[in-house]
RODO-2510 file (C-alpha; in nm, 4 decimals, decimal comma):
residues 263
     n   res          X          Y          Z
     1     x     3,8035    18,1621    10,4487
     2     x     3,7521    18,3660    10,0902
     3     x     3,4135    18,3669     9,9864
     4     x     3,3599    18,4084     9,5807
     5     x     3,0649    18,3629     9,3618
     6     x     3,0313    18,0834     9,0125
     7     x     2,9724    18,2414     8,7061
     8     x     2,6098    18,3041     8,6114
     9     x     2,4762    18,2011     8,2960
    10     x     2,2053    18,4311     8,3345
    11     x     2,5347    18,7202     8,2553
    12     x     2,6332    18,8021     7,9192
    13     x     2,9425    18,9368     8,0719
    14     x     3,1838    18,8926     8,2570
    15     x     3,1597    19,2773     8,3932
    16     x     2,8076    19,1770     8,5155
    17     x     2,8823    18,9273     8,7579
    18     x     3,1799    19,1876     8,8981
    19     x     2,9878    19,4391     8,9533
    20     x     2,7102    19,1492     9,2053
    21     x     3,0981    18,9822     9,3021
    22     x     3,1694    19,4023     9,3681
    23     x     2,8327    19,4499     9,5580
    24     x     2,7942    19,1642     9,6917
    25     x     3,1219    19,2641     9,8739
    26     x     3,3146    18,8498     9,7700
    27     x     3,6618    18,7943     9,7498
    28     x     3,6410    18,6322     9,3875
    29     x     3,4449    18,4859     9,0626
    30     x     3,4973    18,0962     8,9780
    31     x     3,5008    18,1256     8,5855
    32     x     3,3692    17,8239     8,4445
    33     x     3,5222    17,7647     8,1490
    34     x     3,1855    17,6023     7,9850
    35     x     3,1153    17,9408     7,9290
    36     x     3,2211    18,1532     7,6385
    37     x     3,2654    18,4355     7,8519
    38     x     3,4739    18,2675     8,0307
    39     x     3,6944    18,0948     7,7998
    40     x     4,1009    18,1895     7,7433
    41     x     4,0412    18,2947     7,3849
    42     x     3,7203    18,5759     7,4611
    43     x     3,9035    18,6659     7,8060
    44     x     4,1923    18,9229     7,7706
    45     x     4,4939    18,8683     8,0855
    46     x     4,5212    19,2273     8,0781
    47     x     4,1587    19,2984     8,1313
    48     x     4,1626    19,0422     8,4344
    49     x     4,4316    19,2142     8,6304
    50     x     4,2518    19,5173     8,5758
    51     x     3,9378    19,3392     8,7103
    52     x     4,1526    19,2620     8,9955
    53     x     4,3787    19,5516     9,0981
    54     x     4,0364    19,7626     9,0262
    55     x     3,7754    19,6158     9,2401
    56     x     3,9850    19,3864     9,5332
    57     x     3,7840    19,0676     9,3137
    58     x     4,0896    18,7387     9,2990
    59     x     3,9435    18,4772     8,9972
    60     x     3,9639    18,0520     9,0751
    61     x     3,8375    17,8646     8,6953
    62     x     3,6176    17,6037     8,6977
    63     x     3,7560    17,4001     8,4040
    64     x     3,5475    17,2350     8,1793
    65     x     3,3267    16,8865     8,2699
    66     x     3,3835    16,7125     8,0124
    67     x     3,6938    16,6472     7,9618
    68     x     3,8289    16,3227     8,0503
    69     x     4,2134    16,2911     8,0974
    70     x     4,1709    15,9172     8,1026
    71     x     4,0354    15,8139     7,7706
    72     x     4,0428    15,4651     7,6178
    73     x     4,0696    15,7198     7,2944
    74     x     4,4507    15,8926     7,2661
    75     x     4,3486    16,1524     7,0086
    76     x     4,0035    16,2767     7,3244
    77     x     4,3501    16,1926     7,5999
    78     x     4,5565    16,3756     7,4257
    79     x     4,3379    16,6988     7,3507
    80     x     4,1495    16,7418     7,6990
    81     x     4,4719    16,7142     7,8509
    82     x     4,6312    17,0231     7,5674
    83     x     4,2991    17,2198     7,6658
    84     x     4,3934    17,1732     8,0416
    85     x     4,7907    17,3080     8,0026
    86     x     4,6546    17,5612     7,8082
    87     x     4,4233    17,6779     8,0384
    88     x     4,7236    17,6895     8,3149
    89     x     4,9344    17,8833     8,1260
    90     x     4,6280    18,1130     8,0456
    91     x     4,5489    18,1413     8,4211
    92     x     4,8835    18,2091     8,5586
    93     x     4,9327    18,4742     8,3113
    94     x     4,6321    18,5948     8,5114
    95     x     4,7513    18,4884     8,8653
    96     x     4,4918    18,2403     8,9332
    97     x     4,6578    18,0266     9,1334
    98     x     4,3146    17,7432     9,1481
    99     x     4,1792    17,5183     8,9136
   100     x     3,8852    17,3218     9,0201
   101     x     3,8577    16,9800     8,7586
   102     x     3,6068    16,6944     8,7995
   103     x     3,6635    16,3144     8,8000
   104     x     3,5313    16,1559     8,4612
   105     x     3,3178    15,8510     8,5531
   106     x     3,3628    15,7510     8,1587
   107     x     3,0930    15,5534     8,0402
   108     x     2,8833    15,2496     8,1303
   109     x     2,6736    14,9810     7,9753
   110     x     2,2883    14,9799     8,1236
   111     x     2,2276    14,6160     8,1644
   112     x     1,8557    14,4697     8,2465
   113     x     1,9418    14,4710     8,6625
   114     x     2,2271    14,7240     8,6740
   115     x     2,4594    14,9727     8,5766
   116     x     2,8295    14,8922     8,4463
   117     x     3,0959    15,1340     8,3622
   118     x     3,4141    15,0596     8,1953
   119     x     3,6467    15,2182     8,3530
   120     x     3,5609    14,9698     8,6200
   121     x     3,5626    14,7282     8,4167
   122     x     3,8860    14,7844     8,2332
   123     x     3,9903    14,9307     8,5890
   124     x     4,3721    14,8002     8,5098
   125     x     4,3424    15,0134     8,2074
   126     x     4,2351    15,3035     8,3113
   127     x     4,4585    15,3445     8,6743
   128     x     4,7632    15,3481     8,4319
   129     x     4,5717    15,6291     8,2100
   130     x     4,4767    15,8445     8,4890
   131     x     4,8157    15,8270     8,6009
   132     x     5,0031    15,8750     8,3073
   133     x     4,7736    16,1991     8,2302
   134     x     4,8056    16,3556     8,6072
   135     x     5,1894    16,2988     8,6089
   136     x     5,1587    16,5471     8,3257
   137     x     4,9160    16,7281     8,4337
   138     x     5,0475    16,7777     8,8213
   139     x     5,4037    16,8808     8,6927
   140     x     5,2098    17,1456     8,4451
   141     x     5,0591    17,2956     8,7408
   142     x     5,3602    17,2918     9,0269
   143     x     5,5574    17,4531     8,7081
   144     x     5,3205    17,7019     8,7148
   145     x     5,2184    17,7508     9,0804
   146     x     4,8412    17,6404     9,0422
   147     x     4,6364    17,3926     9,2963
   148     x     4,4625    17,1785     9,1110
   149     x     4,1861    17,0577     9,2402
   150     x     3,9795    16,7224     9,2146
   151     x     3,5489    16,8827     9,3407
   152     x     3,3757    16,5430     9,4168
   153     x     3,0895    16,5134     9,2316
   154     x     2,8987    16,2682     9,4117
   155     x     3,1496    15,9799     9,2734
   156     x     3,4391    15,9183     9,5548
   157     x     3,2839    15,7019     9,7159
   158     x     3,2449    15,4384     9,3933
   159     x     3,4646    15,1662     9,4378
   160     x     3,6929    15,2484     9,1267
   161     x     3,7295    15,5909     9,1963
   162     x     3,7840    15,5698     9,5613
   163     x     4,0936    15,3428     9,4122
   164     x     4,2241    15,5557     9,1973
   165     x     4,1613    15,9101     9,4346
   166     x     4,4627    15,6326     9,6560
   167     x     4,6704    15,6125     9,3926
   168     x     4,6654    15,9631     9,2923
   169     x     4,7584    16,1399     9,6313
   170     x     5,1516    15,9213     9,6125
   171     x     5,2018    16,3007     9,3897
   172     x     5,2661    16,5568     9,6581
   173     x     5,0130    16,8398     9,4842
   174     x     4,7298    16,6010     9,4499
   175     x     4,4575    16,8530     9,5941
   176     x     4,1601    16,8544     9,6441
   177     x     3,7749    17,0457     9,6643
   178     x     3,4953    16,9197     9,8291
   179     x     3,1743    16,9556     9,7066
   180     x     2,9540    16,9473    10,0227
   181     x     2,6092    16,9975     9,8212
   182     x     2,7096    16,6824     9,5622
   183     x     2,7978    16,5270     9,8778
   184     x     2,4867    16,5514    10,0590
   185     x     2,2712    16,4405     9,7598
   186     x     2,5067    16,1580     9,7973
   187     x     2,3592    16,0255    10,1154
   188     x     2,6903    16,1727    10,2461
   189     x     2,8976    15,8443    10,1338
   190     x     3,1758    16,0939    10,1084
   191     x     3,2188    16,2956    10,3507
   192     x     3,4500    15,9840    10,4797
   193     x     3,6470    15,9975    10,1652
   194     x     3,6839    16,3981    10,2087
   195     x     3,8257    16,2929    10,5871
   196     x     4,0184    16,0215    10,4416
   197     x     4,1987    16,2770    10,1798
   198     x     4,1231    16,5623    10,4277
   199     x     4,4768    16,7516    10,4492
   200     x     4,4988    16,7797    10,0701
   201     x     4,1218    16,9627    10,0794
   202     x     4,2263    17,3297     9,8998
   203     x     3,8808    17,4837     9,7370
   204     x     3,5311    17,3784     9,8102
   205     x     3,1673    17,4788     9,6645
   206     x     2,8399    17,5508     9,9074
   207     x     2,5353    17,4999     9,8434
   208     x     2,2049    17,3297     9,9439
   209     x     2,0986    17,0263     9,8483
   210     x     1,6585    16,9725     9,9197
   211     x     1,5641    16,6056     9,8919
   212     x     1,5083    16,6211     9,4800
   213     x     1,8217    16,9418     9,3796
   214     x     2,1623    17,0481     9,4868
   215     x     2,2343    17,3548     9,4571
   216     x     1,9846    17,5572     9,6296
   217     x     2,0370    17,8654     9,8441
   218     x     2,2178    17,8197    10,1460
   219     x     1,9798    17,7218    10,4579
   220     x     1,7252    17,5871    10,3011
   221     x     1,7900    17,2193    10,2415
   222     x     1,9740    16,9532    10,4526
   223     x     2,3315    17,0381    10,4459
   224     x     2,5314    17,1507    10,7013
   225     x     2,6522    17,4839    10,6720
   226     x     2,8088    17,5620    10,9442
   227     x     2,9641    17,2855    11,0350
   228     x     3,1099    17,3104    10,5918
   229     x     3,1607    17,6981    10,7052
   230     x     3,3895    17,5686    11,0327
   231     x     3,5802    17,3212    10,8160
   232     x     3,7109    17,5721    10,5981
   233     x     3,7453    17,8412    10,8430
   234     x     3,9636    17,5828    10,9608
   235     x     4,1774    17,4969    10,6558
   236     x     4,1796    17,8645    10,4938
   237     x     3,9812    17,7084    10,2598
   238     x     3,8566    17,9017     9,8905
   239     x     3,4740    17,8671     9,9246
   240     x     3,2207    17,8933     9,5953
   241     x     2,8801    18,0018     9,7031
   242     x     2,7298    17,7396     9,4038
   243     x     2,4159    17,8528     9,3926
   244     x     2,3378    17,9162     9,0345
   245     x     2,1490    18,2325     9,0067
   246     x     2,2008    18,6086     9,1270
   247     x     1,8739    18,5657     9,3279
   248     x     1,9908    18,2383     9,5578
   249     x     2,3222    18,3847     9,5655
   250     x     2,1697    18,7519     9,7316
   251     x     1,9735    18,5071     9,9060
   252     x     2,2653    18,2651    10,0945
   253     x     2,5571    18,5721    10,1366
   254     x     2,2793    18,7810    10,2987
   255     x     2,1635    18,4199    10,5404
   256     x     2,5573    18,3690    10,6233
   257     x     2,5883    18,7116    10,7227
   258     x     2,2830    18,7062    10,9229
   259     x     2,4309    18,3576    11,0900
   260     x     2,7482    18,4516    11,1689
   261     x     2,6849    18,7654    11,3414
   262     x     2,4671    18,5922    11,4952
   263     x     2,1126    18,7896    11,3682
***
């Protein structure tokens, strides 16, 4: 198991993230492509390689959250696929082998008494476009020796998303990220789905949930942190301590090390 941190919005440079990662003796930083400082256009591959050599720090990547590779709009779908490929190409040059992405639910209509997802109403078309897109994405990822991990965002238990995952399982390089905080926020309804695909879990996002909000400091809520760390150790996962401030990250790292050492 490797422990890492997310790139933090409070920092205006990669160097600040690197210094904190080094200070906390963590193994890697997850570069969030929603942040301009992490985008390939603003982050030189040579600079990343230099950091890795100097500090012994590795990197993973969180793809932009707005990506929708099953969009019903051909030009949007094409653009999002191209962005995936651009980032994978860049990551490969930087020797980054783990990429995380969301499976977009699409748009919903709010009716008087319920929420109706367009992708559920047009499920056949949705799954067809999703399959075609991932056929291209997974082929490209394989050529770059990259694990492209789909993260649960509180949506894996939604029937049309569960069905889509079952379809994608047919690809040999189908990989998942288990976000344990999102799972808790969904009343652990995603856990059974994750266990169904246990062999495909390659990555973990670890944060707590206090009944109101997730991305809380570890051991401050209801997530069974030690159980999740045991799972990560058993499966040799990369684990992002996905809290959102430097102070909560420091506290979380302190708590993990205290618990692991029996303190």
